[in-house]
Structures are given as structure tokens and as C-alpha cells.
C-alpha positions as CSV (number, residue, x, y, z in Angstrom):
1,X,3.2,-15.1,25.7
2,X,1.7,-11.7,26.5
3,X,1.8,-9.5,23.4
4,X,0.9,-5.8,23.0
5,X,0.3,-4.4,19.6
6,X,0.0,-0.7,18.9
7,X,-2.0,0.1,15.8
8,X,-5.2,-1.3,14.3
9,X,-4.3,-1.4,10.7
10,X,-4.1,-4.6,8.5
11,X,-0.7,-5.6,10.0
12,X,-1.6,-5.1,13.6
13,X,-5.0,-6.8,13.4
14,X,-3.6,-9.7,11.4
15,X,-1.0,-10.1,14.1
16,X,-3.7,-10.0,16.8
17,X,-5.9,-12.6,15.0
18,X,-3.1,-15.0,14.2
19,X,-1.4,-14.7,17.6
20,X,-4.6,-15.1,19.5
21,X,-5.4,-18.2,17.4
22,X,-2.1,-19.7,18.7
23,X,-3.2,-19.1,22.3
24,X,-1.1,-16.1,22.9
25,X,-2.5,-13.4,25.3
26,X,-2.9,-10.4,22.9
27,X,-4.0,-6.8,23.5
28,X,-4.2,-4.4,20.6
29,X,-4.3,-0.6,21.2
30,X,-5.8,1.6,18.6
31,X,-6.1,5.4,19.2
32,X,-9.0,5.9,16.9
33,X,-12.3,5.3,18.6
34,X,-13.9,4.4,15.3
35,X,-13.4,4.9,11.6
36,X,-10.4,4.7,9.4
37,X,-8.9,6.5,6.4
38,X,-8.4,5.4,2.8
39,X,-10.5,3.7,0.2
40,X,-9.7,0.3,-1.2
41,X,-6.8,-2.1,-1.0
42,X,-5.7,-4.8,-3.4
43,X,-5.7,-8.5,-2.4
44,X,-3.5,-10.6,-4.7
45,X,-4.4,-14.3,-5.4
46,X,-1.1,-15.8,-4.2
47,X,-1.3,-13.7,-0.9
48,X,-4.8,-15.0,-0.3
49,X,-3.7,-18.6,-0.9
50,X,-0.9,-18.2,1.7
51,X,-3.3,-16.5,4.2
52,X,-5.8,-19.3,3.7
53,X,-3.3,-21.8,5.0
54,X,-3.2,-19.9,8.3
55,X,-6.9,-18.9,8.6
56,X,-9.2,-20.1,5.9
57,X,-12.3,-18.6,7.6
58,X,-10.8,-15.2,7.4
59,X,-10.0,-15.5,3.7
60,X,-13.5,-16.8,3.1
61,X,-15.0,-13.7,4.7
62,X,-12.6,-11.3,2.9
63,X,-13.6,-12.8,-0.5
64,X,-17.3,-12.4,0.4
65,X,-16.8,-8.7,0.5
66,X,-14.2,-8.2,-2.2
67,X,-14.7,-7.3,-5.8
68,X,-12.8,-9.2,-8.4
69,X,-11.0,-7.5,-11.3
70,X,-9.3,-8.9,-14.4
71,X,-6.7,-7.4,-16.7
72,X,-4.9,-4.1,-16.7
73,X,-5.9,-1.5,-19.2
74,X,-3.2,1.1,-20.1
75,X,-4.3,4.1,-22.1
76,X,-2.4,7.0,-23.5
77,X,-3.7,10.0,-25.5
78,X,-4.7,9.2,-29.0
79,X,-4.3,5.5,-28.8
80,X,-6.6,2.5,-27.9
81,X,-6.1,1.0,-24.5
82,X,-3.5,-1.8,-24.3
83,X,-4.7,-4.7,-22.3
84,X,-2.2,-6.8,-20.1
85,X,-3.1,-9.9,-18.3
86,X,-3.6,-9.8,-14.5
87,X,-6.2,-10.4,-11.8
88,X,-6.9,-9.6,-8.2
89,X,-9.5,-8.4,-5.8
90,X,-10.3,-5.0,-4.3
91,X,-11.9,-4.5,-0.9
92,X,-12.8,-1.4,1.1
93,X,-10.1,-0.8,3.7
94,X,-12.8,-0.1,6.4
95,X,-14.5,-3.4,5.6
96,X,-11.2,-5.3,5.7
97,X,-10.3,-3.9,9.1
98,X,-13.7,-4.7,10.5
99,X,-13.4,-8.3,9.4
100,X,-9.9,-8.6,10.8
101,X,-11.0,-7.1,14.1
102,X,-14.0,-9.4,14.3
103,X,-11.8,-12.4,13.7
104,X,-9.2,-11.3,16.3
105,X,-11.8,-10.8,19.0
106,X,-13.4,-14.2,18.1
107,X,-10.1,-15.8,18.7
108,X,-9.6,-14.2,22.0
109,X,-7.6,-10.9,21.4
110,X,-8.6,-7.8,23.3
111,X,-9.0,-4.7,21.1
112,X,-8.9,-1.4,23.1
113,X,-10.1,1.4,20.8
114,X,-9.8,5.0,21.7
115,X,-6.6,4.3,23.6
116,X,-3.5,6.3,22.7
117,X,-0.2,4.9,24.0
118,X,1.9,7.9,24.9
119,X,5.2,6.2,25.6
120,X,6.5,2.6,25.1
121,X,7.3,2.4,28.9
122,X,3.7,2.0,29.8
123,X,3.7,-1.4,28.1
124,X,6.5,-2.7,30.3
125,X,4.5,-5.7,31.6
126,X,4.2,-7.4,28.2
127,X,6.7,-10.0,26.8
128,X,6.6,-8.4,23.4
129,X,5.6,-5.0,22.1
130,X,4.8,-4.6,18.4
131,X,4.6,-1.2,16.9
132,X,2.3,-1.3,13.9
133,X,1.1,2.3,14.0
134,X,2.0,3.3,10.5
135,X,4.6,5.4,8.7
136,X,4.2,8.3,11.1
137,X,4.6,6.1,14.2
138,X,5.1,8.4,17.2
139,X,6.4,5.5,19.3
140,X,9.0,4.6,16.8
141,X,10.1,8.2,16.6
142,X,10.7,8.2,20.3
143,X,13.2,5.4,19.8
144,X,14.5,6.5,16.4
145,X,18.1,6.0,17.6
146,X,17.4,2.4,18.7
147,X,15.9,1.5,15.3
148,X,18.2,3.7,13.1
149,X,15.0,5.3,11.7
150,X,15.0,7.6,8.7
151,X,11.9,9.1,7.0
152,X,11.5,11.5,4.1
153,X,9.0,12.6,1.5
154,X,9.9,12.0,-2.2
155,X,8.5,11.5,-5.6
156,X,5.5,12.8,-7.5
157,X,2.4,14.4,-5.9
158,X,-0.6,12.1,-5.5
159,X,-4.2,12.2,-4.3
160,X,-6.5,9.4,-3.1
161,X,-10.0,9.8,-4.7
162,X,-13.1,7.7,-5.0
163,X,-14.9,7.3,-8.4
164,X,-18.6,6.6,-8.0
165,X,-18.7,4.2,-11.0
166,X,-18.2,0.4,-11.0
167,X,-15.2,-1.3,-12.7
168,X,-14.1,-4.8,-13.4
169,X,-10.5,-3.9,-14.3
170,X,-7.3,-2.3,-13.1
171,X,-6.8,0.9,-15.2
172,X,-3.8,3.1,-15.9
173,X,-5.1,6.1,-17.8
174,X,-2.3,8.6,-18.7
175,X,-3.2,12.2,-19.8
176,X,-1.5,15.5,-20.5
177,X,-1.9,18.1,-17.8
178,X,-0.4,21.6,-17.8
179,X,3.1,21.1,-19.3
180,X,3.5,17.6,-17.9
181,X,1.5,14.4,-17.2
182,X,-1.0,13.0,-14.9
183,X,-2.3,9.5,-14.5
184,X,-4.4,7.3,-12.3
185,X,-4.1,3.9,-10.6
186,X,-7.8,2.8,-10.6
187,X,-9.4,-0.4,-9.4
188,X,-12.7,-1.5,-7.9
189,X,-13.0,-1.9,-4.1
190,X,-16.8,-2.3,-3.6
191,X,-19.9,-2.5,-5.7
192,X,-20.4,0.7,-7.6
193,X,-17.1,2.4,-6.5
194,X,-13.5,2.6,-7.7
195,X,-10.4,3.7,-6.0
196,X,-8.9,6.4,-8.2
197,X,-5.4,7.5,-7.2
198,X,-4.2,10.4,-9.2
199,X,-0.5,11.0,-9.6
200,X,1.2,14.0,-11.4
201,X,4.6,15.1,-12.4
202,X,5.7,18.2,-10.4
203,X,5.6,20.4,-13.5
204,X,2.0,19.4,-14.2
205,X,1.0,19.9,-10.6
206,X,2.3,23.5,-10.6
207,X,1.2,24.4,-14.1
208,X,-2.4,23.3,-13.3
209,X,-2.4,25.5,-10.2
210,X,-2.9,22.6,-7.8
211,X,-0.2,24.0,-5.5
212,X,-2.7,26.7,-4.3
213,X,-6.1,25.4,-5.5
214,X,-8.8,24.6,-2.8
215,X,-9.7,20.9,-2.5
216,X,-13.1,21.2,-4.1
217,X,-11.8,23.1,-7.1
218,X,-8.9,20.6,-7.5
219,X,-11.3,17.7,-7.6
220,X,-13.5,19.4,-10.2
221,X,-10.4,20.1,-12.3
222,X,-9.3,16.5,-12.1
223,X,-12.8,15.4,-13.2
224,X,-12.4,17.6,-16.3
225,X,-8.9,16.3,-17.0
226,X,-9.9,12.7,-16.7
227,X,-13.4,13.1,-18.2
228,X,-12.9,10.6,-21.0
229,X,-12.0,7.9,-18.4
230,X,-14.7,8.6,-15.8
231,X,-17.6,7.7,-18.0
232,X,-19.8,10.3,-16.5
233,X,-18.8,9.5,-12.9
234,X,-17.8,11.9,-10.2
235,X,-14.7,12.0,-7.9
236,X,-14.5,12.8,-4.3
237,X,-11.6,12.7,-1.8
238,X,-11.0,9.6,0.3
239,X,-12.6,9.6,3.7
240,X,-10.3,11.0,6.3
241,X,-8.7,13.6,3.9
242,X,-8.1,16.8,5.8
243,X,-9.5,20.0,4.3
244,X,-7.1,21.5,1.8
245,X,-4.8,18.5,2.2
246,X,-5.7,16.6,-0.9
247,X,-2.1,16.1,-2.2
248,X,0.7,14.1,-0.7
249,X,4.1,12.9,-1.5
250,X,5.2,9.3,-0.8
251,X,6.7,9.0,2.7
252,X,9.7,6.7,2.6
253,X,10.3,5.0,5.9
254,X,13.6,3.1,6.5
255,X,15.0,1.5,9.6
256,X,18.3,-0.2,10.0
257,X,16.8,-2.4,12.6
258,X,13.2,-3.6,13.0
259,X,13.7,-4.9,16.6
260,X,15.2,-3.6,19.8
261,X,15.0,-5.7,22.9
262,X,11.4,-6.8,23.3
263,X,10.0,-4.2,20.8
264,X,9.6,-4.7,17.1
265,X,8.3,-2.7,14.1
266,X,5.7,-4.1,11.7
267,X,4.3,-2.9,8.4
268,X,4.6,0.8,7.5
269,X,6.2,1.6,10.8
270,X,9.1,-0.6,9.7
271,X,9.1,-0.1,5.9
272,X,7.0,1.7,3.3
273,X,6.5,0.4,-0.2
274,X,5.5,2.7,-3.0
275,X,1.8,2.3,-3.8
276,X,2.6,1.7,-7.5
277,X,3.3,-2.0,-6.9
278,X,0.2,-2.4,-4.6
279,X,1.9,-4.4,-1.9
280,X,1.8,-2.4,1.3
281,X,-1.1,-4.2,2.9
282,X,0.2,-7.6,1.8
283,X,3.6,-7.0,3.3
284,X,2.3,-5.8,6.6
285,X,0.1,-8.9,6.9
286,X,3.1,-11.1,5.9
287,X,5.2,-9.4,8.5
288,X,2.5,-10.4,11.1
289,X,2.4,-14.0,9.9
290,X,6.2,-14.4,10.1
291,X,6.4,-12.8,13.5
292,X,3.6,-15.0,15.0
293,X,5.4,-18.1,13.6
294,X,8.6,-17.1,15.3
295,X,6.9,-16.2,18.6
296,X,5.4,-19.7,18.6
297,X,8.8,-21.5,18.4
298,X,11.5,-19.2,19.8
299,X,12.7,-19.8,23.4
300,X,12.2,-16.1,24.2
301,X,10.4,-13.1,22.8
302,X,13.6,-11.2,22.2
303,X,15.1,-14.0,20.2
304,X,11.9,-14.3,18.1
305,X,12.1,-10.5,17.4
306,X,15.7,-10.6,16.4
307,X,15.1,-13.5,14.0
308,X,12.1,-11.7,12.6
309,X,14.2,-8.6,12.0
310,X,16.9,-10.5,10.1
311,X,14.5,-12.7,8.1
312,X,12.0,-10.1,7.0
313,X,14.5,-7.4,6.1
314,X,16.2,-10.0,3.9
315,X,12.9,-11.2,2.4
316,X,11.8,-7.6,1.5
317,X,15.1,-6.5,0.0
318,X,14.1,-7.4,-3.5
319,X,10.5,-6.1,-3.1
320,X,11.8,-2.8,-1.8
321,X,14.2,-2.5,-4.7
322,X,11.3,-3.2,-7.2
323,X,9.2,-0.5,-5.5
324,X,12.0,2.0,-5.8
325,X,12.4,1.2,-9.5
326,X,8.6,1.5,-10.1
327,X,8.5,4.9,-8.4
328,X,11.6,6.0,-10.3
329,X,10.0,5.0,-13.7
330,X,6.9,7.1,-12.9
331,X,9.1,10.0,-11.8
332,X,10.8,9.9,-15.2
333,X,7.7,9.4,-17.2
334,X,8.5,11.8,-20.0
335,X,11.5,9.6,-20.9
336,X,9.2,6.7,-21.8
337,X,5.7,7.9,-22.6
338,X,6.4,9.3,-26.1
339,X,6.7,5.8,-27.4
340,X,3.9,4.0,-29.3
341,X,1.2,2.7,-27.0
342,X,2.2,-1.0,-27.2
343,X,5.9,-0.1,-26.4
344,X,4.9,2.2,-23.5
345,X,2.7,-0.6,-22.1
346,X,5.6,-3.0,-22.3
347,X,7.8,-0.5,-20.5
348,X,5.2,0.1,-17.8
349,X,4.8,-3.6,-17.3
350,X,8.6,-3.9,-16.9
351,X,9.1,-0.8,-14.8
352,X,10.8,-2.7,-12.0
353,X,13.6,-3.8,-14.3
354,X,17.1,-2.8,-13.0
355,X,18.3,-2.6,-16.6
356,X,15.7,-0.2,-17.9
357,X,17.0,3.1,-16.4
358,X,20.6,2.3,-17.3
359,X,20.4,2.0,-21.1
360,X,18.6,3.9,-23.9
361,X,14.9,3.1,-24.1
362,X,15.1,2.0,-27.7
363,X,17.9,-0.5,-27.0
364,X,15.9,-1.9,-24.0
365,X,12.9,-2.4,-26.2
366,X,15.0,-4.2,-28.8
367,X,16.3,-6.5,-26.2
368,X,13.0,-7.3,-24.4
369,X,10.2,-7.0,-26.9
370,X,9.1,-10.4,-28.4
371,X,10.3,-10.6,-32.0
372,X,7.7,-11.3,-34.7
373,X,7.9,-14.6,-36.5
374,X,8.5,-14.7,-40.2
């Protein structure tokens, strides 16, 4: 089957590698001639185990360049950090994409960099066209009616930063800022460097003056605010951050349909998942694995894409709900963070609960905290 994939992110490159490995004729188009954006991504153990069943060599290479972390450290002002169990790997996004592209080419895929596809019609000779060009997909927007597309920005402000210090843990430091709160999602992604995503309530963002502060000044202010957690390290914006565009809001992408005819959406072009659950890269790669399996066995490309649409939307329904609940918890942080450190850590760990936002916090804690033995 002749497959065109637009977009050279984790989902598109995984699709190219897996499909080429199954003897499909694959061409991937990426408009960037070189480089990428972002810092590190999280690789979860169960995801790596599933991926190893499809391509053990790829997983071996990823782990050679990944940095392991263990446990989550949650800190609030005036209290020792609370440690929760957990483990995973961080890897530089650029390194991961390079390894995926190398594997795709080894298996026979063609990768055409510096090639922008201006309209879906130019791909008319392919049996299947996969749009994996991100949340801001221009090609999806051209066919928004076909997919029932809806996008909007929502939630707290956030900034992707790099901390030039090593780490062996996933850290959630919460601090007071202005008349609100700020916190970081921090994890290692290469030797000597840590991804440091700062998120703030809207009131803190305005009170600190971030709404009009130049990028360099904002980074220096964040260093001062998080000084106790940086251990003498420095912050800098993620590569690809536009000047004076440090802050973003989460872009929610929803589509009523992920396929139309011989075209399908994959990864963030189809669905975005709030970064607070760390699953965006994983879900895009799982989209690709599901789609390749169906293209292998369905009698036609269109039938494979229709089945993919139905199956993946159903599989992601619970994950998407969890992501919305996680984002909602952080959006309502003042409701929870005045609790003792152990209680707050318990609430943060259970932030995907459907019950938590519906009942008083004290009652929820009474129902869910382990009771001490006599």
C-alpha cells in the first residue's frame, strides 16, 4: 500500500518506521529542513514494553539515549518534600526524532525534509494519507468540516524551560507567586539537563507582570521564584521558542471524526492531551501502531482508516477524561493546596478522580486516605 504521512513528529515517524517494516511503500513529508522544538519527553515502562514487541531494536536505541528517573517528589512551601513511587525515562525530543527517522529510513521509508504540502489534493496518488502535523495542522484546518474539528486555548499559562542541572527524579515544586501559585513539572531528559515546565495560575501570571515582561526578564524572575529548587542552576527557554513568546495556553484539539475517505488524523492533529499526564508522545505512537496493524489486514485503506477512527477514539475516551480532570485540578489549585503536605500529595496523585471535584475536599480525603491501624 502506498502511504503518505505529513509531519515528522513522534507519531508520523513511528508510523513511517512500522509501516515500512511491514513492506508498505511510505513517504513522509516534513516541512522543517532540520531541527525541532521542545526539550524532553517521557517514556513510560509499559509503553516501551509494548513498543518492543513491534520493534525491539528501536526500543534498544531509545533506551541507550534515555535518562532514567525514579519517584515523584512533591514540595510545597514550608514542608519537606513528599515522595511518591514512580519511574520512567526522559529523552531529548530531538534525539528521539533522529532515532525514529534513522529507523524509518533503514526499513525503507522515504523522508522528504523541507517539503511543505500546501493542499491535500497533491497527495492524490497515495492509497492512504495520514495527517500527523500537530495541533495546528494546516491541512486538517482545510478540511475542518470533514473531520468536525474544534480547537481552542484553555487553562493556566505555561512555559517550557531547560534547567542546566541533572536530576534523577520527577519533581513537582509548588511555590507562591504574586497573589497566586506557580509550579513546575520537572524531569531529566539528557545527562546534565532537566525539562522544567512552569505553570501558573492566571492571577499569579498577571500579578508578577509576566503579561508584559520580556522573555529574558521573565526567565530571570522565574529563576528567583524557584531558586530553592534549582540548586544553583540556570533556566533558559526551550529551543524553538519565539522571541517574546515564552508563555502559552494549552491548545485543546477535538475532532468528531479522525478519518474521512482515504485521509486520517494522527497524534495531536487528531487529539491533544494535557501535558500534566505526560502521555501526548505515547498516544501518538500508539495511534501509529494501531493504524499500521489495520492497514496490514483490512481489505482497503478506507476501511482500515474507518476502523482506526472508531477503535482509537473509543480507546482514548478514558485517557482524555483523565487529562481533563488533571488540568481541571491544577486550574483549581487554591481549593486543594492549603492542605497539609501529605494530604496535598495524595490529592495531586489522585487528580484524575471523577469524584474529587464533586465533593468537599475533606470528605474526599476521609474516603480515600488509608486509615492508620490501632
